[in-house]
C-alpha positions in Angstrom: 1.7 11.1 4.4 4.2 7.9 4.9 4.7 5.4 1.6 6.3 2.6 2.1 7.4 0.3 -0.8 6.8 -3.5 0.0 7.8 -6.3 -2.3 5.9 -9.2 -1.6 6.0 -11.1 0.5 8.8 -9.3 3.0 5.1 -7.4 3.9 5.2 -8.9 7.4 8.8 -7.4 8.3 7.6 -3.5 6.9 9.5 -1.7 9.9 12.9 -3.6 8.6 12.0 -2.9 4.4 11.2 0.8 5.0 11.4 2.9 1.4 10.5 6.2 1.5 8.9 6.9 -2.1 7.7 10.3 -3.0 4.4 11.1 -4.0 5.0 12.6 -7.1 7.0 9.0 -8.6 4.0 7.2 -7.1 1.7 9.0 -9.2 4.3 7.9 -12.1 4.1 3.8 -11.1 0.3 4.4 -10.5 -0.3 5.9 -14.0 2.2 3.0 -15.6 0.5 0.5 -13.4 3.2 -0.9 -11.9 2.7 -0.6 -8.5 -0.7 -1.4 -5.9 -1.2 1.2 -3.6 -2.1 -0.3 -0.2 -4.4 1.9 2.9 -3.9 0.1 5.5 -5.9 2.3 7.8 -9.6 2.1 9.0 -12.6 1.5 6.8 -13.6 4.7 8.4 -10.6 6.6 7.7 -10.3 5.1 4.4 -13.7 7.2 4.1 -12.7 9.6 4.9 -10.5 10.4 1.8 -7.5 8.1 0.7 -5.3 8.3 -2.4 -7.6 7.7 -5.9 -6.7 3.9 -6.7 -6.0 2.3 -3.3 -7.1 -0.4 -2.1 -8.6 -0.6 1.2 -7.6 -4.1 3.2 -7.0 -2.5 6.8 -3.2 -3.7 9.0 -5.9 -6.2 11.2 -7.2 -7.8 7.4 -3.7 -8.3 6.0 -3.4 -11.4 7.0 -6.9 -12.4 5.7 -6.8 -10.8 3.0 -3.0 -10.6 1.6 -4.4 -13.3 -1.2 -5.5 -10.0 -3.2 -1.9 -8.4 -3.2 -0.1 -11.7 -4.4 -0.1 -11.2 -7.9 1.4 -7.6 -7.6 5.3 -6.8 -8.5 4.8 -3.3 -5.8 3.0 -2.3 -2.8 3.3 1.0 -1.6 1.4 0.9 1.6 0.6 4.2 3.1 -0.7 4.8 6.9 -1.2 8.8 7.4 
């Protein structure tokens, strides 16, 4: 699973700002409330299984729903 940490407003430049985060570190940050985990796969892929607590915003909806992420300190997006 590829996990990327993106700091807004750099989301549009995801490929240029890619950082990998180990899953154990992600779990710690989620427990501390310091991150929004974003699943950018299709709604059907999300329904088939996802990281518990992840927010589902398919990649083709990111621009329209960006307001849902504006209050986040950090966003970790995954697509696999």
